C-alpha positions, 0 to 999 in steps of 0.5 A, a space after each residue: 348563696 342566693 340563686 335566681 330561679 331562671 339560673 337553676 338549670 345552668 347551675 345544675 349543669 355545672 355541678 350539684 351542691 349538698 344543700 338547697 332551700 326552696 321558698 315560695 307560695 307557687 306550688 308549680 314553680 316549687 315543684 319544678 325546681 325541686 324536680 330538677 334538683 332531684 333529677 340532677 341528684 339521681 344522675 349523680 347516684 343519689 338513689 335513696 330519698 327520705 321525706 320529713 314533713 314538719 308538723 306540730 310542736 312535738 315533731 321529732 327533729 332527731 330523726 331528721 338529723 339522724 337520717 342525714 348521717 345514715 345510709 341503707 345497705 343498698 345506696 351510697 348516696 341519698 336525698 333528705 327532703 325536709 318540708 316545712 309548710 308553716 315556714 316556722 320550724 320553732 326553736 328546736 327546728 331552727 337549731 336543727 336546721 343550723 346544724 344540718 346547714 353547717 354539716 352539709 359542706 362535708 357530707 358528699 353522700 347526702 343532698 338536703 332539700 328544704 322546702 318552705 312557703 313564701 317567707 316574710 322579711 323577719 323570717 329571712 333574717 333568722 339565724 336558721 335561714 341565714 345558715 341555710 342560705 350561707 352554707 347552701 343555695 337558696 332559691 325564691 320562687 316568686 309568684 308570676 304577677 298578672 303583668 308578666 303572665 302573658 309572656 310566661 304563657 308564651 315561653 311555656 308554649 314555645 317549650 312545646 313548639 307552639 306559638 300565638 300569631 304575631 302582632 295584635 292578634 297574638 297579644 289578644 290571645 295571650 291576654 285572653 289566656 292570662 285572664 282565664 288562668 290568673 292566680 292559678 299557675 298549676 291550672 295554667 300549666 295544665 291548660 298549656 299542656 292540653 293545647 299540645 295534645 289538641 293541636 300540632 306544633 306551630 301557630 295557635 289561632 285565637 279561636 283554638 285557644 278560646 275553645 280549649 282553655 277553661 276559666 280556672 282563674 283565682 283572684 286575690 282580694 289584695 290584688 283587687 286593691 292594686 287593680 282598683 287603684 290602677 283604674 282598671 275597671 273591666 279587670 276589677 269587675 272580673 275580679 269581683 265576680 271571681 271572688 264572689 264565685 269563689 265564696 270570698 267573704 264580703 267583709 274582707 273585700 270591703 275592708 280592703 277597699 275601705 282601708 285604701 280609701 282611708 289611707 288615701 284620705 289620711 295621706 291627702 290630709 297630711 299633704 294639706 298640712 305641708 308634710 312631704 309625700 314620702 313621709 306621709 306614705 311611710 307613716 301610713 305604711 304604704 310601700 311597694 307597688 301600692 306606693 307608686 299607685 298612691 303617688 300616681 292617683 293622689 293628684 287626681 283626688 280632691 278632699 271632697 272626692 275622698 270625703 264622698 268615697 269615705 262616706 260610701 265606704 261607711 254605707 257599704 260597711 252597713 250593707 254587707 252587715 245586713 243594713 239597708 240604705 236608700 239609693 244603694 243596692 241591698 245586695 252586698 256584692 252589688 254594693 261592693 261593685 258600686 264602691 269599687 267602680 266609684 274609686 276606679 272612676 275617681 283615680 282614672 279622672 283627670 287631675 284638677 287644674 291647679 289642684 292637688 299636691 305635687 308628689 315629689 
């Protein structure tokens, strides 16, 4: 069965299942969910714990299968933890996981905990994952997106009896906090704990948070794409500065921006031939959050605007590879800033009167 992460505490209060699978790329959330399951298991007498870290093609799955059926002289219940950092157990591992899942229901003395990274759609359709999900409890620990981060911070502060001011000042405080810790949830958790050590329970002022919270944000180049398409110029500027400071490759940032421009151009060209927008987006493999962004910005982008952006992307491609172009910065990051800002301004511009194509 699938279980939402927020439902785990209530689920554990009702009783423990013999098999749990946690999957997600956010270490803090996976760690907290695993800790909660282990604590519930220890409370029910699972005093022994065995950890198997799956690595390499020659991993001994036989030892994992054997551990589930063996107990020491000093414990009558145990926890068997299987960590698969790659998310790919292989053929032998897949068969072993199916066997473990199928035998879990009749084994009250062993609690099996399987830890996996974020899984793609195809992996979720494999027989071994289906067995884990079908015979046990599967919980996906989803990343806290930027838009939800201020509320998450507020909830964590409330857990330690702290809060920000009401109204606009409090929202400003939470937004500042989120900007400082974006993309680094473990550091966010540590900064929240630090506030509990520095200040008493009750209301936190902006100045207190500003002086205490370090700038530990980490940025994802693919999230940059969404911010550019949303026309969030200040946020894009901050993300580019963060990516440069983290040593991200200029060519990867350029590729991400250029791919968006090329996709916008191809969809615009398809619309000009009378192709429906949903079909054009599907053909360009634009879906999810980006699909909605494309639907919003395409009426604002004329063919000449996209031609100019495409030319700029070509120029910046040369700059990040060491070429110089008159009228453009010679530094790759400065050129990337200019390209990103040009696209930001274009998608934020008013739709041309009577121009563009209907998106529906």
